[in-house]
N, C-alpha and C positions, 0 to 999 in steps of 0.2 A: 503495500498501500503506499501511495506517496508518502510523502513527512510536509504538510503540511505547511507547516511554521517555514519548516528549512528553505521550501520553492520561495516562501514567500519575502524572502530575504531583512533586510532594514526595516520593510513594512513589519516586523514582528520582531526586531531584536529584541527589545523587552522580553517576550513570553518568553525567547530561544535562551537568553538570558538566568531567565528564570527559574525556565526548565533544567538548564547545567548547573546550576543552582540547587538546585535542591536534590537537584543526583548524586553532586558535592558532597548535600547537608550529608543525607543517607549515606553514605558511602564512610564516610566519615565517623558516623553513627555506629555505625557494626565494627570499625574499630575500636574506637570507644570501650562498645557490650564486648568484645571478646578478651578487654582488659578488665571487663571486673567493674567496669563505673557505668555506675546509674547514672547517669547525666546528659541532657541533653546538648547536641554538639552546638546549638544554637549560643547555648550557654560561655562557649568559650572562650565565643570573645571577650565576655564583661568582663570573666576573671585573667585573664592576659593586659584587661585597661587597668586595672585597678591594680595590677600588681609593679605595669610597667608606669601608672601615673602617681597610685598612690590613693591614700581615700577622695573620694570625691562627691560630690554632691550625685542626685539622680541627671539632673539638665546638661551638667558638663560629661559624663559619663556616655549620655545618648549623644551629644556632642561632636565627643568623639570618636565614637563609634559610626554618625551618619545617620541613627534614627531616631523612630518617634519615642518621645519621652514615656507612653501609656508598655510600651512592647519594652523598654527597657523597667521597668518598672512589673511591670509583671514579673520579667526574670528574676530581680530579684527579692520578689515573692519567694520565689522557689530556692533559689541560693542561701535563704536565709531559713527558709524551712529544712536544707541539709545541712546548717548548721557551718555550709563556707565563707555568708557575708555578717556582720551585722551594721546596726545602720545607729548612730549616733545625734542628737539632736547636737546644731551648730552654736557653738559659744555667743556666735556675736548674731547673729537673727533665730529666734530658735521655731520659724517655717521653718527653716530652712534642715533636712539630715541630711548625714556624711555616711558617706556609705562606706568602708575596707573594708580584709579581708581578714577573716577569723586566724586563729592558728590552725585550724584545718586546714580552711582556704590556704593559709601557704604555704600545707605542707599538699597542697592533693597539687597547687600550681608548679611547683617546685621538678613536682613528680614528673604531669605535662610536658613541661615544658623538655626535663631532661630526657623523657623516654616516650610521649607520645606523640607531640605534637611535631618533632625531627621526623620520626617515621609517614607521621602524614602528610607533612612538607614532600618528603623526600619521592612521597609515589603520587606530587601531585603534582611537582615536573618533572616525575619520568610522565606519566601521562600526558604534560604540556609541551613534555621535550620534542625539536627543541625551541621551539616558540613565545616561553614561558616569557620570558624578558619584555621580549615583543608584545605578550596579548597584554603583560600587568601596564607599560608605556600606552596601548590605544588604550585600554580603562580608564586612566587617568588620562588622559586626553578628555575621553568623552564625558567621565563627569565633571573637567574641568569648559568644555563646551558647553556645557545644559547649564550650570552656574553662570555665566556667563549668558547664555538667555536661552527662556527655555523653546520646549516646540512649540508652544501655541503662537508665541511672538515668530521660531520661523515661517511655520506652518502660513500668518498672516503676511506676511512679507513675501512672500510667493508670490501667494494668491494676487495680493495685490499687482508686485510682479507683471503677471503670465495676465492680467488685465480681468482677473474675475470678477464679475457684477456684483457676489456674491458676498466677495471681502469685507470682510471693516475694515468700515476707513480709520 
């Protein structure tokens, strides 16, 4: 059967990237579970962020990861239940909570950095070989282009240039 998403090329790039992302996350999850870790692979970036940057507010974690704050809040709830992070009231502003790794969280991340994450990274690098660095550069360029101008503005500009009578003024 024809892979329509693939055949439509750039028109469905977002869908294709999501499909690849979901596939990579599912396969990463299999690696994590094979090591006996009962934690969704999607939580790993949050743990890595806290390890790299230290205690942060929920908003700062979301900003560092480039994801939504509600999504981070849900992940932090599960990480807190697992005993890997703790939330503390900010001394300067009681409305803010600062999230940090617990001792168990620090041990988990240290183990992951030493064993699990390098193995996953090597496997992904092998799957991307020899295009890994170029792929990362292209993703960076795409993110920067979308930051500079979103798709709606780009579509409006193309429609005005083509003389589309339905294009916004």
